[in-house]
Backbone as a ProteinNet text record, in pm:
[ID]
protein_1_A
[PRIMARY]
XXXXXXXXXXXXXXXXXXXXXXXXXXXXXXXXXXXXXXXXXXXXXXXXXXXXXXXXXXXXXXXXXXXXXXXXXXXXXXXXXXXXXXXXXXXXXXXXXXXXXXXXXXXXXXXXXXXXXXXXXXXXXXXX
[TERTIARY]
1610.5	1515.1	1575.2	1494.7	1536.9	1462.9	1531.5	1464.2	1464.8	1350.3	1333.5	1262.1	1334.8	1276.6	1184.1	1233.8	1155.3	1062.6	1049.2	962.7	1049.2	1007.2	1081.7	1017.1	1096.4	1047.4	1116.3	1038.4	1093.7	1052.1	1144.5	1106.8	1021.1	929.3	844.4	887.7	857.7	886	782.2	813.3	720.7	590.9	597.2	476.5	383.2	439.4	356.2	295.4	373.7	322.8	205.6	219.3	112.9	-11.9	5.3	-109.2	-179	-100.4	-159.8	-234.8	-177.1	-241.9	-373.7	-374.6	-497.3	-602.8	-562.1	-656.6	-715	-629.7	-675.5	-776.6	-753.2	-847	-981.5	-977.3	-1100.9	-1178.5	-1108.6	-1173.6	-1228.3	-1191.8	-1235.7	-1375	-1446.2	-1579.8	-1572.2	-1685.8	-1684.2	-1602.3	-1525.9	-1437.2	-1512	-1626.6	-1700.5	-1849.3	-1922.2	-2067.5	-2126.6	-2200.7	-2264	-2380.8	-2408	-2522.1	-2647.9	-2762.2	-2888.9	-2899.1	-2836.9	-2842.4	-2723.6	-2645.5	-2530.1	-2400.6	-2287.9	-2158.7	-2147.2	-2066	-2048.3	-1967.7	-1878.9	-1799.3	-1846	-1880.7	-1928.9	-1817.5	-1835	-1737.7	-1725.1	-1834.2	-1832.7	-1747.9	-1755.5	-1682	-1531.1	-1483.7	-1339.9	-1291.3	-1373.7	-1336.9	-1216.5	-1190.8	-1077.3	-946.6	-949	-827.4	-752.3	-621.8	-537.8	-471	-446.7	-376.8	-231.5	-177.6	-36.7	11.6	138.7	196.6	211.3	161.2	167.9	244.9	300.1	375.7	396.1	373	419.2	363.6	245.2	188.2	261	330.6	402.2	513.9	575.2	690.2	652.2	539.2	506.1	359.2	293.1	149.5	103.3	195.7	153.1	148.7	37.4	19.8	-13.7	74	57.1	-22.9	-8.6	-74.9	-79	-169.1	-180.9	-211.1	-152.7	-181.2	-213.8	-323.9	-367	-352.4	-292	-265	-394	-398.2	-516.1	-526	-414.6	-413.3	-455.4	-417	-439.9	-477	-601.9	-649.1	-591.5	-515.4	-451	-307.1	-260	-126.7	-140.2	-83	-90.9	48.9	64.1	186.2	145.5	219.9	186.2	301.3	271.4	369.7	354.3	461.4	457.7	543.7	482.9	552.1	676.4	678.3	794.1	846.2	846.9	893.3	900.6	919.2	944.3	821.8	846.1	740.6	730.9	609	582.4	493.6	506.8	426.6	365.4	240	174.5	121.2	126.6	70.7	-43	-86.3	-195.6	-294.9	-325.4	-426.3	-399	-272.8	-238.5	-208.9	-208.2	-177.7	-30	56.5	200.1	251	355.8	413.8	563.8	624.6	770.6	812.3	921	968.7	1037.6	1013.2	1076.6	1157.9	1177.1	1246.1	1356.8	1392.5	1487.2	1628	1669	1805.8	1821.1	1717.8	1721.1	1754.7	1808.3	1852.6	1739.9	1616.6	1505.4	1421	1386.8	1308.1	1161.6	1136.5	1001	935.4	820.8	751.1	614.8	581.2	454.4	353.4	398.1	304.6	358.1	265.3	299.3	185.1	220.2	117.4	173.6	85.5	124	105.6	205.3	199.5	78	-11.9	-133.5	-107.4	7.4	37.8	121.1	184	264.6	255.4	167	148.7	270.6	376.7	499.3	588.4	549.7	626.4	552.9	624.4	568.3	640.2	564.4	620.3	612.1	720	728.1	766.2	691.2	723.1	776.2	895.2	954.6	914.6	924.8	890	741.1	705	564.7	523.3	398.6	344.1	270.8	347.3	287.1	332.8
1198.4	1195.6	1113.5	1034.6	946.3	988.6	998.2	1034	915.9	887	776.5	832.3	856.6	907	1026.1	1125.7	1246.2	1238.5	1121	1106.6	1114.9	1191.9	1204.1	1114.5	1028.4	937.2	973.1	1007.4	1047.4	948	908.3	816.1	886.5	811.8	862.5	801.9	869	812.6	706	618.7	512.3	568.1	678.6	738.7	789.3	852.2	900.7	783.1	677	558.3	496.8	485.1	428.1	514.5	646.3	737.3	722.2	713.9	696.7	564.5	459.7	328.9	328.6	387.3	392.3	478.1	590.4	674.9	599	526.7	450	343.7	275.9	173.9	235.2	351.9	417.5	475.4	514	583	488.8	361.8	271.7	218	193.6	135.4	-12.1	-74.2	-216.3	-239.8	-348.5	-376.7	-424.7	-485.2	-538.9	-531.1	-487.1	-483.2	-556.6	-662.2	-737.2	-656.2	-676.1	-610	-688.7	-632.1	-700.1	-832.1	-837.6	-957.6	-1050.9	-1031.7	-1117.2	-1040.5	-1112.6	-1044.7	-973	-866.5	-788.7	-865.8	-954.7	-1035.8	-1180.4	-1239.6	-1377.9	-1473.7	-1600.5	-1703.2	-1713.7	-1697.9	-1705.3	-1592.9	-1475.3	-1360.4	-1377.5	-1450.8	-1467.7	-1609.2	-1692.1	-1832.3	-1847.8	-1753.3	-1763.1	-1712.5	-1661.5	-1608.3	-1716.2	-1713.8	-1807.6	-1732.6	-1801.9	-1740.6	-1718.3	-1603.3	-1573.7	-1472.6	-1478.6	-1381.1	-1247.5	-1139.3	-1009.1	-904.9	-938.5	-835.1	-857.5	-754.8	-751.7	-860.3	-907.5	-1008.6	-1142.5	-1162.8	-1287.7	-1309.7	-1202.4	-1214.7	-1257	-1219.3	-1253.8	-1236.5	-1155.6	-1141	-1044.5	-984.8	-893.4	-750.9	-714.2	-578.7	-491.7	-397	-315.2	-188.6	-130.4	-3	20.1	107.4	144.1	292.8	359	500.2	513.4	580.2	599	746.2	772.7	909.7	989.4	1111.7	1195.3	1249.2	1247.5	1294.4	1187.3	1062	952.4	827.7	788	675.7	540.8	534.6	409.2	400	504.3	502.4	476.3	362.6	319.8	293.4	314.4	277.9	177.3	68.6	-38.7	-61.8	-57.4	-88.8	-235.9	-310.7	-454.6	-483.8	-546.7	-576.9	-661.3	-740.2	-825.8	-809.3	-685.9	-672.2	-532.9	-428.3	-296.3	-218.7	-123.3	-38.9	-69	-87.7	-119.2	-12.5	8.7	109.9	48.4	83.7	48.5	176.9	184.2	298.6	255.6	128.8	77.1	-1.7	52.4	-3.3	-147.7	-184.2	-315.5	-423.6	-391.9	-494.5	-531.6	-432.3	-458	-372.8	-420.8	-354.3	-344.8	-243.4	-235.9	-190.5	-246.5	-205	-69.2	18.6	150.8	179.7	81.2	103.7	0.9	-74.4	-184.9	-142.4	-21.8	21.8	81.4	73.7	132.5	25.1	67.1	-30.6	-100.8	-54.7	-117.9	-199.9	-319.4	-411.1	-411.4	-404.8	-412.4	-273.7	-264	-136.1	-147.3	-47.1	-49.5	52.7	158.9	263.1	334.8	380.1	462.7	561.6	685.6	785.8	888.6	958.9	1062.7	1197.4	1283.2	1415.3	1490.5	1538	1605.1	1740.1	1801.6	1929.6	1913.7	1797.5	1772.3	1624	1585.2	1444.1	1376.1	1453.2	1391.9	1341.7	1367.9	1323.7	1207.8	1098.5	979.8	958.7	945.2	922.1	772.5	717.5	575.3	556.6	471.6	436.3	294	277.2	144.1	71	-60.1	-144.5	-174.9	-269.4	-308.6	-305.7	-278.1	-280.7	-413.6	-522.1	-655.3	-720.1
391.7	283.3	170.4	104.9	-1.7	-127.4	-240.4	-364.2	-458.1	-517.6	-611.5	-733.2	-840.9	-965.7	-941.9	-872.4	-848.5	-729.4	-666.6	-549.5	-424.9	-328.3	-203.6	-99.7	-37.3	65	195	297	426.3	533.4	620.9	728.4	834.3	894.5	1002.2	1135	1244.1	1375.5	1407.9	1500.9	1541.3	1596.6	1670.7	1729.2	1620.2	1517.2	1406.7	1333.1	1311.9	1242.2	1317.9	1449.4	1530.6	1521.7	1526.9	1516.4	1382.3	1274.5	1141.8	1132.2	1185.8	1180.3	1257.5	1376.3	1455.8	1388.5	1329.4	1257.8	1138.9	1066.2	950.5	989.3	1101.7	1147.2	1185.4	1248.7	1291.9	1174.4	1067.2	956.4	849.7	855.1	749.6	776.4	669.9	679	646.5	614	579	452.7	452	340.7	217	233.3	118.9	147.5	50.1	62.2	-56.6	-32.1	-139.5	-195.3	-322.5	-383.1	-350.5	-384.1	-358	-433.3	-550	-634.1	-613.1	-508.3	-482.5	-501.6	-508.8	-522.1	-656.5	-657.8	-779.9	-884	-841.5	-933.1	-922.7	-1033.9	-1033.2	-1073.2	-1038.9	-1074.8	-1225.9	-1295.6	-1442	-1501.8	-1442.9	-1494.8	-1483.2	-1383.1	-1362.8	-1393.8	-1453.7	-1477.2	-1569.5	-1656.9	-1748.5	-1691	-1569.7	-1508.5	-1431.5	-1443.2	-1368	-1253.3	-1141.2	-1029.2	-1065.2	-1024.2	-1049	-946.2	-914.4	-823.9	-895.2	-835.7	-902.4	-822.9	-710.4	-640.9	-493.8	-415.7	-277.6	-186.6	-207.2	-118.5	-131.5	-239.8	-263.2	-161.2	-112.5	-23	118.4	166.8	303.4	333.6	256.7	271.5	378.1	453.7	559.3	506.3	446.9	397.5	518.3	549	668.6	642.1	522.3	495	345.3	302.3	161.7	153.3	53.6	27.3	-121.2	-151.2	-289.6	-324.6	-438.5	-480.8	-498.5	-443.5	-463.1	-605.9	-677.8	-817.3	-916.7	-887.2	-981.2	-901.8	-908.3	-826.7	-869.3	-977	-1015.1	-963.2	-894.6	-833.5	-684.7	-641.7	-501.6	-448.6	-318.9	-247	-140.2	-128.7	-37.1	60.4	190.3	293.3	329.2	317.1	344	466.4	566.2	690.6	671.3	567.6	543.3	401.5	352.4	215.2	158.4	236.1	181.8	137.4	46.5	-8.9	-157.6	-204	-343.5	-403.3	-534.2	-603.8	-729.7	-753.2	-878.6	-939.7	-1071.1	-1141.9	-1234.2	-1218.7	-1301.2	-1215.1	-1098.9	-1007.5	-966.7	-951.2	-898	-999.3	-1127.4	-1227.7	-1221.1	-1211.7	-1194.1	-1078.3	-1013.3	-896.1	-913.2	-849.3	-843.8	-703.8	-652.7	-520.5	-530.7	-433	-435.9	-309.3	-222.8	-96	-74.3	-177.7	-162.9	-123.5	-158.8	-128.7	10.9	90.7	224.8	329.2	444.8	544.4	620.7	609	680.1	584.2	626.5	543.6	585.5	714.3	767.9	764.7	698.5	683.7	750.1	830.8	903.1	856.3	786.6	744	621.8	537.6	422.7	402.9	371.4	343.9	246.8	181.2	86.3	154.9	143.4	205.1	150.9	238.6	191.7	123.5	149.8	85.9	-41	-58.4	-177.1	-212.5	-304.1	-338.1	-400.3	-430.7	-481.3	-369	-243.1	-127	-59.7	-38.8	26	158.2	266.2	399.2	429.8	486.6	515.9	662.4	732.8	870.7	874.8	928.8	932.7	1060.9	1057.5	1171.4	1173.5	1258.7	1272.2	1417.6	1442.4	1576.3	1596.7	1600.3	1617.6	1745.1
[MASK]
++++++++++++++++++++++++++++++++++++++++++++++++++++++++++++++++++++++++++++++++++++++++++++++++++++++++++++++++++++++++++++++++

């Protein structure tokens, strides 16, 4: 078990990671639904924004899994196939790595313990 500022991170076995990944794929719905009047975000609304690197996707882009806190919907944990585990507490505006001191770099799954949201489970490796 690994502790990071009061958060406990426990490694998962490959079999559990695969089960979680398959369950996640089966449970997800459509990723985007357009409104009747077109997309919810227009080009005009984002025209003043510039592209910038904001975190985990910059390292390799292979986002393997995401877990969102049941207590606070702006706290997310991101498993990156080529870059560890990242955490945001402001819905993705800023990110910080929380698994860098561990011997495994490739992460395939992350989930929050349903009985204790202060515990985060991490599955290393990828099923690719």
